[in-house]
N, C-alpha and C positions, 0 to 999 in steps of 0.2 A: 504493499500499499504506500509506503513511504517513497519507494522508487517511482511508482506511477505518479504520485503527486508531484515529484520533482520533474518528471517528464512533462506533465501538464504545465508547470511553471515555465519550463524552458520554452515550450511551444508558444505559451501566451507572450513571453518576452520577445520571441522571434516575430510574432504577429504584430506586436506593438511597434517594433522597429520598422515595420513595413508601412506603418501609418504616417503619411507625410505631415500630419499635424502634431506628431509626438516630437517634443523638443529633444535635441541631442544634449545629453547632460554634460558632456565634456566641452561644449562650446558656449561661452557666455552669451547671454542675450544682449544685443545692442540696444542702447537706449535712444538711438537716433531713429527718426521716421525713415521710411523708404526714400531712396534717392529721388530728389525733385519734388517730394511731398513736404508739407509743413505742419508743425505744431503751433498753436496759438496760446502762449502764456498771457497772463493778465495784461502785461505791458504791451503785448502785441495786439491784444483785443481792443485796447484804447484806440489804436490807429484804425483797426478794422471797423469798429463801431462808427468812428468819425466818418469814414467813407460810406459805409452802408446807410447811416442815417441821412447823409446828404443826398445819396441816390434816391432814397424813398421820398424824402421831402420834395425833391425837384420833380419826380415823376408824378406824384399826387397833385402838386401845385399846377402841373400842366395837363391834368385831366386824364392821366393814364391809369388803367386798372390793373391790379396785380394778378398774376397767374403763376403756376408752377407745374412741373412734370417730373416723370421718373428719370432718375440719373442713368439707368440702363436703357439703351435704345436698340432697335433692330439694326444690325450691321448693314444690311442692304440699303436701307435709307441713308445712312451716313456715307457709305461708299459712293452712292450715286449723286449726292448732292453737296458734298463738302469739297470737292475738287481733289486733284491728284495728290498734292502735297499733304493735305490733311488726312487723306485716306491712308497714307503710309504711317501716320503717326497715331492711329487709333489703337486704344487698348481694347482688344477684342478677345472673345472666348466662346466656347460652346457650353450651354448649361447641360444639366443631367439628362434632358430630353433631346439633346443634339441640336437645339436652336442656336443660330449664330447671332450673338448679341455683342454689345460694346458699351463701354462707358462713353458718355457723350463728349465729344471734343468742342462742341459749340452748341448753341441753343436754336439757331434759326431753322434747321431741318425739322426738329421736333415741333417748333411753333407752326411750321407749314403743315405738318401732319395734323396737328390739333385743329387748325382752322379748316382744313379740308374735310375733316370728320364732321364738322358742324356748319359747313359753309351755308347750307340752306336755312339754318336757324338763327344766324348772326345778322345783326344790323350793321351795315358798313357805313363809314369806316370805323374800324375798332382801333383803340389805342391801348396796348397792353405793355406791362413791364414785368420783369422778374430779376432776381439775383440768383444765378445758377453756379453750381460748382462744376467746372469742366476739366477734362483730362486729355493730355496729348503727350505721347512719348516722343520727345524731341530733344535735340541738343540743347543743354541749358546754357544760357548766357545771362549777363546782368539784365534783370527785369523780366526774365522768362523762366517759369518753373514748369513742372509736368502736371501740376494741378493749380487751378486758380479759381477765384470767384469772378464772375462777370455779370455786370448789370446789362441787361438787354432791354431796349425800348423799341417797339415796332408799331408802325401805323399801317394797317392793311385795309385796302379798298379806297385809297385816295390817289388820283393821278397827278394832281398839281404839285408843284414844288413847295407849296405851303407845308407839306408834310416834312420834307427835309428841313425847312426852317424851324419848324416847331421842335424837331428832335435836337437840332444844334442849340436852340435857345435853352431847352431843358438841360442839356449837357453842360452848357456854360453856367446855368444857375447852380447845378450840383458842384461844380468846381469853386464857385464863389462861396457856397455853404461850407466847403472844406477848408477855406482860408486861402485858396489859390488867388494871387493877384491877377488882374486882367493882363498885365504885361508879362505874365509868367508863361504864357502858352500861346500858340497859334493853331488855327484849324485850317489845314491844307485841303483844298477842294479841286476835284476834276470831274470829268464826265466821260465814262467809257464809250458812250455812244459817239461822243466827239472824237475820241481817239480812233474809233472804228471808222469814222468818216475820213479822217486824215490819213489813215492807213490805206483805205480804198483809193483815195485821190492820189496816193503815192504808188499805186499799182500793185499793192499787196492784196491778194484775193481774200475774201471773207473766210475761206476755210482755214486760213493760217492765223486769224485774229486771236483766237483763244490761246494758242501756243505763244503768240507774241506777248499777250497780256501776262500770262504766267511767267515767261522768261524775264520781261522787263521789270516785273514786280520784284525780282530777286536782286535788282541793281542795289549795290551797297552791301549786300550779303555775300555775293560772289563776284569775281572779276568780270569785266566786260568781255574778256576773251572766252570765259566759261559760258557766258550768256550767248555769245555768238555761236559757240559750239552747240548749245542747246537748240538754237534756231536752225542751225544747219541740219541737225538731226531730224527736225520737223519738215525739212524740205525747202527752206528758204536759202536762196543764193546769196553771195556776198553783197551784191547791190541792194537787194531787198533788206538784208540785215542793216546796211548802212542807212537806209531810209528810215527804218524803224528807230534806230538810235537818234537819228537827226531830229525826230519829233520831240524828243526829250529836251532839246535845246530851246524849245519855245518857253518864254519866261512869263508872258502876260496873256490875259484872256483876249485882249485886242490882237495880239500876234496870232493867237490860234484862230480867232474869227477871220483874220485876213487870209488864212489858208483854207477855211471851210467855205461851204457854199453860202451865198448871201442870205438864204432863207433857212439856215441850219437850225433845226429844232433844238439841238443839243446846246448851241451857243445861247439861244434864247432862254433856255432853262437855267443856265448858269447865271446870265444876267438878271433873271427874275429872283434867283436865290440871294444874289448880292444886294438887290434892292430891298428884299424883305429883311435881310440882316441889318440894314440901316434902321428899319422900323423897330426891330427887336433890340437894337442897341448893342449888337455884337459884331458889327461890320469891321471894327478895328482889329478883330481877332481872326478874320477870314482872309486867306490868300489863295489865289489860283496857283495850282502846281501841277503841271502836266505829268510829273513823275508818280503821282498818286494813282495807283492802278487797282490795288486790292487783288490778291491772288486767288480768292475763292471763285469758283466757276459761275456761280449763280448771279453775280452782279450784272446789271444791264444798263444803268444810267449814271446819275451823279454818284460819286464816291467821295469819302473824305477821311482824313486821319489827323488827329490832334498830337502836336509834339510840344515839349517844353521849348521856350523861346530860344534857348541856346543849342538845341538839339544834342544834348548830352545823353539822353535816354531814348529808349525805344518809344513807339507810339503810345500815347496815353489812352486814346480810344479810336475806334474807326467804324466805318459802315457804309451804307449806300442803298441804292434802289435795286430791288431784285423782282421785277414784274413777271418773270416767267417761272418762278420756282413752284408756285402751287399747281400750275398747269402740268409741269414735268413729273408730279407725283400723282396726277389723276384728278386734281381739283379743277374747278372752273377758272377761266382767266381772271386774275385779280391783281391789281397793282399793289406794290408793297415797298416799304422802305424801313430800314432798321439800323440800330446802333448797338455796338458791343463795347463795353468799358470795363477793362480788368482792374483788379484791385492791386496788383503787384507794382506796376510802374508808377501809378499815381502816388502811392505811398513813398516810393523813393524820391519822386519829384518834390513832394511836400516836405519831406525831411530835409532835402537839399536846400530848399528855399526858406523854410521856416525854423529848422532846427529839430533834432530828434525828439525833444521833450514838448514840442508845440502842442501835441494832442492831450497831454496830461493835464487836465483842468482840475482845480480844487473845488470840492463840493461837499456840503453836508457837515456832519459832526460825528466825532467818535466819543463814546462814553465808556468809562471804566470805573472800577471800584476797588477799595483797599482790602476788604475782608469779606468773607462769604455772607456775613450779616447784612451787608449793604447791597447784595445782588437784587433783592426784591425792589428796592428804591430805584436802582439803576435800570431794571427791566421795565418798571412802570413808566419811568421818564422816556425811555426809548420808544415805547409803545404810543405815549401821548404825542411825542414829536413826529413820529411816523404817521399817526392819524392826521396831523397837520401838514402832511406832504413833505416833510423834511426827510433827507437821506441820512440814515443813522447806522453807524457801524458800532454795534454793541460788543464790548469784550466779553468773552464767555467764561472767564475765570478771574478770581481776585489776583491783584498783582501790586507790587510796590509803585509809589508815584514815579520814581525815576524811570523805571522800565516802561510804564504806561506812556509817559511823555516822550521817551525815545521812539516808541513805536508810532505814536501819534504824529510826530514831526516828519516822518518819512511816509505817512499815508496820504491818501488823496483828500483828507478832511480839511475844511477851513477852520473849524473850531474843535475844542476838546473840553469835555466835562469829566472831572474825576471826583468820585464821591467817597468821602471818608465818614467815620462815626460822627464827627461834629456836624457835618453837613446834614445828616439824617436828623439829628437832634434839633437843628435850627429849621429844617424844612427847606433850605435853599443851598444851592451849590454855585460855584463860579464856572461861567462859560468864557473860555479863554480863546482869543483869536491867535492861531499858531504863528501867524506872520508878524503881527504888530504887538503881541503879548497883552493887548487890551483885555480887560475882564468886565463882566457884567454879571449880575445875579440872575439865576434861573430857579424858579419854584420846582421843588421835587414833587409836589402833590397839586393836583388841580383844585381850584377853589370851588 
């Protein structure tokens, strides 16, 4: 019996070792998150909340409604609608039933699926927003992680450039709420339809336009020689490649208009956008930029990207018009424009402009007590102040005054109240401003 039991134990041990979830006892567990992923400690959450709060405030103020969706999406949808580069970066897997699924790399295909599912029930235009966690397996650089949170705002069902103007105004309002100065960033604007017109007038056939967009969007990330090689692979000869590069030398909208047809719809749309930007009060932050192309395959019209004024960082946000996306997944023809605004770069820009501690505001009061006998008085006072909508951090155990004020001085509280035996006897304690050291009496019991 003893031998059989030992054999069973050995068999069990062997079985456990085959379980991929069984930790290896000889290898210490790393305390770091997976590469490219992030943990958010309280000091990190201060910045994240500053950004998230500004996003929601701006979206609601501009009439957008919140929505959300599952973080796991059908792989086929993402592969078809995200473009070649993103398709290569998707975290994908098969579930236990053999379904091909993926973690979403962006939100727009999911939004299109949701709109198409209820297209006959919705009243257009719709203005929706969400803050979604997205995942891409890509090479990490400054401002780029393998997961990030992204604020998406989309207007579905509006053809006019008023939709683009409303999105950009909301984005500018969110940056203002975060503390970004107007001079700290610029929104670079182009129109893929205009670029297509100019490519066609240069003799580059429409069948090559998507490849040219994707290749030129890589400018600054890879060398011009590498871009030329990509275009050659797609079938463009040296002269066509030279003409494609030549378009990026256009500096102003007037220069672009001079190359376009006199009745260019794309030029008119851009002029209308800049006129609306004047009314919104954001025209000083908009610049025409022929090099803004956006690599995703579904963009059809005006596109935009915002950068810090010195171009020290990656794009703060970007987006554009994607009028064909719903049709391509089986929905009815519906115009659409959207914006994606990640949390990584903007925090880096804000810290660079405002300082690392800019988001750490002081608020509320911290309450402590000397002996267990004062716990009741401290708790009652904390409850009363909270009922009055004050933010109160109540210490959970008795401690010496020196230790309490040391902790209070490095907390986020503005004031501190420390309760001792004499305070309970008198029925009042001192409320001290931690910055100025000024004190005032506070009643321990309600009258």
